[in-house]
C-alpha positions in Angstrom: 37.4 -6.1 47.7 39.7 -8.6 46.1 39.7 -11.3 43.7 41.6 -14.2 45.1 43.1 -17.8 43.8 40.9 -20.5 45.4 44.3 -22.4 46.7 45.3 -18.9 48.2 41.9 -18.6 50.3 41.8 -18.8 54.1 39.4 -19.8 56.4 37.1 -16.5 57.9 37.6 -14.8 54.8 33.8 -13.6 53.6 32.4 -13.8 49.8 31.1 -10.6 48.3 29.6 -12.0 45.2 27.7 -15.1 44.6 29.4 -18.1 43.1 27.6 -20.5 40.9 28.4 -23.7 39.0 29.1 -23.9 35.5 25.3 -25.0 35.5 24.2 -21.6 36.7 23.1 -22.9 40.3 23.9 -21.1 43.3 27.3 -22.7 45.0 27.9 -20.4 47.8 26.0 -17.0 48.8 27.2 -13.7 48.7 28.2 -13.0 52.2 29.2 -16.4 53.3 32.1 -16.7 55.6 34.5 -19.0 54.2 35.5 -22.8 56.2 37.7 -25.4 55.4 34.7 -27.0 54.2 33.9 -24.2 51.4 37.2 -24.2 50.0 36.6 -28.3 49.1 33.9 -27.4 47.8 35.2 -24.9 45.7 38.0 -27.0 44.6 35.9 -30.0 43.7 33.4 -27.6 41.7 36.8 -26.2 39.9 35.9 -22.9 40.6 39.4 -21.1 40.1 38.9 -17.9 41.9 36.2 -15.9 44.0 35.6 -12.2 45.1 36.5 -11.7 48.6 36.4 -9.0 51.3 39.8 -7.4 51.6 39.7 -6.9 55.0 41.2 -8.8 57.6 39.7 -12.4 57.7 37.1 -12.9 60.7 37.4 -15.6 63.0 35.7 -18.6 61.6 32.6 -19.5 62.7 30.1 -22.7 62.3 27.1 -22.3 60.4 25.4 -23.8 63.4 27.0 -21.0 65.8 25.4 -18.1 63.9 23.3 -16.8 61.2 25.3 -15.4 58.1 24.2 -12.7 56.6 24.4 -11.5 53.3 26.1 -8.2 54.1 28.8 -7.5 56.7 26.1 -7.6 59.3 26.9 -8.4 63.4 26.7 -12.0 63.9 23.3 -12.8 65.8 22.5 -15.6 68.0 19.6 -18.2 66.3 16.7 -18.4 68.6 16.2 -21.9 67.5 19.7 -23.2 68.7 19.0 -20.9 71.6 15.5 -22.7 72.6 17.3 -26.0 71.8 20.2 -25.4 74.1 17.5 -24.3 77.0 16.1 -27.5 76.3 19.2 -29.8 76.9 19.9 -27.8 80.0 16.6 -28.6 81.0 17.0 -32.2 80.3 20.2 -32.7 81.7 18.5 -31.4 85.1 15.8 -33.9 84.8 17.4 -36.7 83.9 19.7 -36.4 86.9 17.3 -35.5 89.5 14.5 -37.9 88.6 13.7 -40.8 91.3 10.1 -41.5 90.9 7.5 -39.3 88.9 8.7 -36.4 86.5 7.8 -33.4 88.6 8.9 -30.7 86.2 6.4 -31.8 83.4 4.8 -28.3 83.4 8.3 -26.7 82.8 9.0 -29.4 80.2 6.1 -28.8 78.5 6.6 -24.9 78.1 10.0 -25.2 77.1 9.1 -27.6 74.1 6.4 -25.3 73.1 9.2 -22.7 73.2 11.3 -24.8 71.1 8.6 -25.8 68.7 7.8 -21.9 67.6 10.8 -22.3 65.6 10.4 -25.8 64.1 10.5 -24.7 60.5 14.3 -23.9 61.1 14.8 -27.8 61.8 15.8 -29.7 58.8 15.8 -33.7 59.8 18.5 -34.7 57.5 21.1 -32.0 57.8 20.9 -30.7 61.4 23.3 -30.9 64.0 23.6 -29.7 67.3 25.5 -26.0 68.3 27.5 -28.2 70.4 27.9 -32.1 71.0 29.5 -34.0 73.4 29.4 -37.9 73.8 28.4 -38.2 77.2 25.6 -35.8 76.5 24.3 -37.9 73.8 20.9 -39.2 75.6 19.8 -35.6 75.8 20.4 -34.8 72.3 19.1 -38.1 71.1 15.9 -37.1 73.2 15.3 -33.7 71.9 16.2 -34.7 68.1 13.7 -37.2 68.6 11.3 -35.2 69.5 11.1 -32.7 66.8 11.3 -35.5 64.3 8.6 -36.8 65.8 6.7 -33.7 65.4 7.4 -33.4 61.9 6.5 -36.8 60.7 3.1 -36.7 63.0 2.3 -33.5 61.0 3.5 -35.2 57.8 1.5 -38.2 58.3 -1.6 -36.3 58.7 -2.3 -36.7 62.2 -4.6 -34.2 63.8 -2.9 -31.0 65.2 -3.9 -31.9 68.8 -1.2 -35.1 68.6 1.7 -33.4 67.9 2.6 -31.6 70.6 1.9 -34.6 72.4 3.8 -37.2 70.2 6.8 -34.5 70.5 6.5 -34.8 74.3 6.6 -38.6 74.0 9.7 -38.0 72.0 11.2 -36.1 74.5 10.5 -38.4 77.4 10.7 -41.6 75.3 14.4 -42.7 77.3 13.7 -41.4 80.5 14.1 -44.6 82.2 18.0 -44.5 81.1 18.0 -42.1 84.2 18.3 -45.0 86.0 20.8 -47.7 84.5 23.8 -47.9 85.3 26.3 -45.3 83.7 28.6 -48.0 83.0 26.6 -49.3 80.5 25.1 -46.2 78.9 29.0 -45.2 78.5 30.3 -48.6 77.7 32.8 -47.8 74.7 32.1 -51.6 73.4 29.5 -53.8 73.1 27.2 -54.8 75.6 27.7 -58.2 77.3 24.2 -60.1 77.3 23.6 -59.4 80.9 24.2 -55.6 80.6 22.1 -55.7 77.4 19.2 -57.0 79.3 19.6 -54.7 82.0 19.5 -51.7 79.6 16.4 -53.0 77.7 14.9 -52.3 81.6 14.8 -48.7 80.8 11.5 -48.9 78.8 9.7 -50.5 82.0 11.4 -47.7 84.2 10.5 -45.2 82.3 7.2 -46.0 82.1 6.8 -46.2 85.7 8.0 -42.9 85.9 5.3 -41.5 83.9 2.4 -43.8 84.4 1.0 -41.8 87.3 1.5 -38.3 85.8 -2.4 -36.8 85.3 -0.9 -33.8 83.2 0.3 -36.2 80.3 -1.6 -38.1 77.9 -1.6 -42.6 77.9 0.0 -42.1 74.6 2.9 -40.1 75.5 3.4 -42.9 78.6 3.5 -45.7 76.1 5.7 -44.2 74.1 8.4 -44.6 77.2 7.2 -48.5 77.0 6.8 -49.4 73.6 9.5 -47.0 71.4 11.5 -50.7 71.3 8.4 -52.8 70.1 8.4 -54.0 66.6 5.5 -54.7 64.0 6.6 -58.5 63.8 6.5 -58.8 67.7 10.6 -59.0 67.8 10.9 -56.0 69.7 11.1 -55.6 73.8 10.2 -55.4 76.5 7.0 -57.1 75.8 7.1 -58.5 72.6 3.7 -57.2 71.3 3.1 -56.8 67.5 1.8 -54.1 65.5 -2.2 -53.8 66.4 -0.9 -53.4 69.7 1.9 -50.8 69.5 0.4 -47.2 70.0 0.7 -45.1 67.1 3.0 -42.3 68.6 5.6 -45.2 69.8 5.9 -46.5 66.2 6.2 -42.6 65.0 9.0 -42.2 68.1 10.5 -45.9 66.6 11.1 -44.4 63.5 12.7 -41.1 64.9 14.6 -42.6 67.6 16.2 -45.2 65.0 17.2 -42.6 62.6 18.9 -40.8 64.9 20.8 -43.3 67.2 22.0 -44.4 63.9 23.2 -40.9 62.3 24.7 -39.7 66.0 28.2 -40.9 67.2 27.8 -42.7 70.4 30.6 -44.1 72.9 30.6 -47.5 70.9 29.6 -46.5 67.7 30.5 -43.8 64.9 27.5 -42.0 63.0 26.7 -43.6 60.0 25.5 -41.7 56.9 22.2 -40.4 57.1 21.3 -41.7 53.5 22.6 -44.9 54.3 20.2 -45.4 57.3 17.3 -44.3 55.3 17.9 -47.1 53.4 18.2 -49.3 56.4 14.6 -47.6 57.6 13.0 -48.7 54.5 14.4 -52.1 54.8 13.0 -52.5 58.4 9.8 -51.5 57.3 9.1 -55.0 55.9 8.0 -56.1 59.1 9.9 -54.1 62.0 8.4 -50.7 61.5 5.0 -49.3 60.2 5.5 -49.1 56.3 3.2 -46.2 55.7 5.3 -44.1 58.3 8.6 -44.8 56.9 7.4 -44.1 53.6 6.0 -40.8 54.7 9.3 -40.1 56.5 11.5 -41.0 54.0 9.9 -38.9 50.8 9.1 -36.0 53.0 13.3 -35.9 54.3 14.7 -36.5 50.7 12.4 -33.8 49.2 15.3 -31.7 47.7 15.5 -29.4 45.0 18.0 -30.0 42.2 21.3 -28.4 42.9 21.3 -29.6 46.7 25.5 -30.1 47.2 26.3 -33.4 48.8 29.5 -35.7 49.3 29.4 -39.3 48.4 30.8 -42.1 50.5 33.9 -41.8 48.1 34.7 -38.3 49.0 33.7 -36.8 45.8 31.3 -33.8 45.9 28.4 -33.1 43.4 24.9 -31.9 43.2 21.7 -33.5 42.7 20.5 -32.9 38.9 17.1 -35.4 39.4 15.3 -37.1 42.3 13.7 -40.2 41.1 10.5 -40.6 43.6 10.7 -44.5 43.5 14.3 -44.2 44.8 14.2 -41.4 47.0 17.6 -41.9 48.8 19.3 -42.4 45.5 19.2 -39.1 43.4 21.1 -38.7 40.2 24.4 -36.6 41.4 26.5 -34.6 38.9 30.3 -34.9 39.9 32.2 -32.4 37.3 30.0 -33.1 34.7 29.6 -37.0 35.2 26.0 -38.1 36.2 26.0 -40.7 38.4 22.4 -42.9 39.1 23.0 -43.8 42.8 20.2 -46.4 42.0 22.5 -48.2 39.7 25.8 -47.5 41.3 24.8 -49.3 44.4 28.3 -49.4 46.0 28.0 -45.4 46.0 25.6 -43.1 48.2 25.1 -39.6 49.9 27.7 -39.6 53.0 26.3 -35.8 53.8 24.4 -33.0 52.5 26.7 -30.2 52.5 24.7 -27.6 51.2 20.6 -27.5 51.1 
């Protein structure tokens, strides 16, 4: 073991003692393998040196690719990510083979249940797929919408019998995109009016794929048709209003909007997840179900004090107080200066570094 200056740290070195902030909160745990992000965090908190293993640095491994033990145990695979990747492969096969009804419903449901066994490992606000390619956006979005919709249904008090159907609806809500021209799906800039109209057809196409499948409920089928409908009737394809939108569709609309805005796409870079939560809150006035939005925002922002975050000006700090009237704008301590984000409106949380 050796004490090393933070300025001399190299990615791949392993910390052998817990690193704490000056306020006594855990900054990095014993056993953490250093990456460029950890070095950035240490510098931001003015940590001068840390104790590391004196052996040759290990190859840098992302947190998503491995479970880092507190001792120098061998890296193990993560069952949640393993099941996620199996679902990704299955969805690719389903999307590329579908031409009428969906024949693999039982296989899809079984894999979904296998993935949901590990739902406790899924954190909506901090999750990122283990490997992400832009051309796979539709599949990743479908899985993340499924997982988030499952959580939201549970959080909002829906009966447990509805949880898996809601998740299945989230998984299949964009199945109509299997028949949309790839030129439109993967276009790197704004769609023309004609292309946008063509894109909107995925809702009706998806519903037609699902409507005669006896193994799924009407609620699941309606999610494909209605996930772009809005409470005030401004959505599509039918412009129906709140009372005529299925509850499953209302849940999936929130999850779909959140993940669409916080994930890289061909024509748009991902936005700050906290900033998107602010936008969802604004959308709850007329566009989205306000009670569901309130549940969603309150649950995904339930962080304990000490959570490390990066602000949009690249400063790093830790949450020291969360005001439930402004759940997306807590107080953040940046090197001893307390920033109240509910007052400093030009600042917002760009990223959660460590929960």
